[in-house]
N, C-alpha and C positions, 0 to 999 in steps of 0.2 A: 862783890861789886854792886853798886846801886843799879837796878835794872834800867832806870832812866838814862844812866850814863852810857849805856850800850846803844841807845837810839841815835841814829845819825842826826846831826844838827839840821840838815836839809829837811828831814821828815818832821822834826820838831817845829821848824819854821812853817812848813805847810799846814800842820795842825793848828798853829796860831792863826793862820790866814782863814782857815775854816771857821774859827770862832768869831771872826769879824763879819762874816756874811750876814746880810740883812734879808732873810727869807720872807716870803709872803706870809701874812698873818693867818691865812686860811690853812696853812700847812702845819700839821702836828709832826714835829721832827724830834727824833731821839736816837741816841747811839745804840747800835745792835752789835752782836758778835761778828767780828770780821773773819772772812775765810782765811784759813791758815796755810793753804797750799799754793796760792796764786803768786805770792811775793814774800820776801823776808819781813816786810813791814806793811801793815795795812790798817785802815780804819774804815768802819762802815756806819752809815746812817740810814735809818728807816723812816719813811714818811707816809702819811695818809691825809687825804682831804675829805672832810666830813661835812654833811649838810644837816643842820639841826632843825628840820621841819619848816613850817611856814614863817618862823622868826628870822630865817636867813636874810641877810641884808644885801647879798650880791646876786644880781640877776644872771642866771646861767645862759650860755649861748648854745650848748649842745650837750649830748651825753646824758648820763643818769641824773645829773644835777637838775636838768629841766624836768625830767619825768618824776623824780622824787619830790621836788618842791610843788609840782603841779598836783600830784596825788595828795600831798599834805595840805593843800589849800583848803581853808575852812575847817580844819580839824585842830584838835589840841594835842596831837601826838608829838611829843618832844623827843622821840627816839631818833638818835643820829643815824644817818645813812652814809655809808662809805661810797665816795665818788671815784676815788683813784688811790692807788697805793704805789710805792716805789722804794727802790734802794739806791744809795749812792755810795760807791766804794772807791777809796783812794789807795792805790798800791804804790809801793816804793821799793826799788831794787838799787842799792848803791853802786852795783857793778854795771848797771844799765842793761837794756834789753834790745836786741836787734829787731825783735818783733814789735816792740813798743816804739822804737826810734827815740829812746829817752830813758830817764831814770824813774819817771812817774807815769802812771796810767790811771785813768778814771773809767770805772765800769758802772753802768747803770741798768736798772730794770724799772719799767713803768707799766702798770696795767690799769685799765679802766673799762667799764661797760659802756656800750654805745647803743643808740637807737637803731632798730633794724634797718631803716633807710640809709643811715650813714655807715653802718656795719657792712652793708652789702656793696658799698661803693668800691669799684675795682681800683680806684686810685688811693685807697685808704692807707696802704703802706707808704706810698710816696708822701702823702700828707703828714703822716706821723714823723717821717724822717725830716721833712721840711720844718716841722715844729722844733725839732732838736737844733737843726742848723741855725734857724732864725733866732732862737733863744741865745745861743752862744754868740752870734753876731751882734744882737741887740745889747748884750752885756759886755761887749768888747772883750771876750774871753778867748785869747789866741790859742789855737790848737793845731794839731796835725795828726795824720794817720788815723782818721776816724773810720769806723765801720760799725755796722749794726744789722739787725734783723727785725722786721715788723711781722707779727703773726696775728691772724684773726682766729679766735677760739669760739666755736659754736657749741652752746650747751643746750641739750634737749632732755626733757624729763619724761619718764614712762612709769607704768604701773601705778603704785600708790601716790606717786609724785606727778602724775600726768596733768594735774590741774595747774602745775607750776609753769608759768610762761617761759618760753625759750629766751635765750640771751646771746648776745654777741659781744665778746670782749676784744680789745686791742692790746697786744703786748709788744713792747719795744725793748729789745736788748741791744745795748750799744756800748762802745768804748772809744776813747780818744786819748791822745797824749797832750797834756797841757804844755804850753810853751815855756813855762817857768814853774817854780815851786810855790808861787803865789796863786792859790786856787780859789780865792774869794769869789771872783766873778763867775767861776765855773759852778760853784754851789748855788749862787743866786740864779744863774741861768737855768740850772736843773730844777730849782723850786718853781720857776715859771713854767717849765715843761710839764711838771706834774699837775699844776693847776690848769694848764691848757687841756691836758688829757681829761681832766675832771669836768671840763665844759665851762670853766669860769672865764670871764672876759679878761683881757689884759688890763693892767693898771694904766690909767691915763698918763699921758706925757707929763713929766714933772712931779709925779706923785710916787713916793717911795713907800714900800711896805715896812711896817714897824717890825723889828726883830721880835721873835717869840721869846717870852719871859717864862722861865721855868719856876713854878711855884714850889716852895719847900713843903 
């Protein structure tokens, strides 16, 4: 039997809606191996936001974007700097899940480095969660049963690496149940979240990001 014939039509439809999403152009998006034990059917996307030295056209508002571009100012270093990384996983169980309160579940992970001043803010976890909620609301992506954890990760170097400056990262692990199998708005909202974590300003009202085009 054709393997595709064994995939539920609801999941195939959801995959089609993912392909329609118009994610921000700053995002490098690619399919990655999906976890095999979380649900009978799953698809996973990985993303990163990069800054390409002083040639970057977008003015950052916080995070490593501001630091990286400031450090590169006046230099000819074209090496890209990672500003944020993330994963977007869509799970589907045709039998439904009482824990999910539905047949679909979106699981996300986002990580970005912050300036020390912002990283030490006691409200950082609340701010990170607010970014997620506001992104979903701004994209009119209906959801329920949302939950998540925001973690600050302090990195210090010693010995032969003692000259390396310390850093503070923010990690957000979250999941929610989309109200339907149309998850276009959810992926678009998530792409905004990753860019927000990277320190990039939101797109102006009325301006839509062009979808990324994969080169052959």
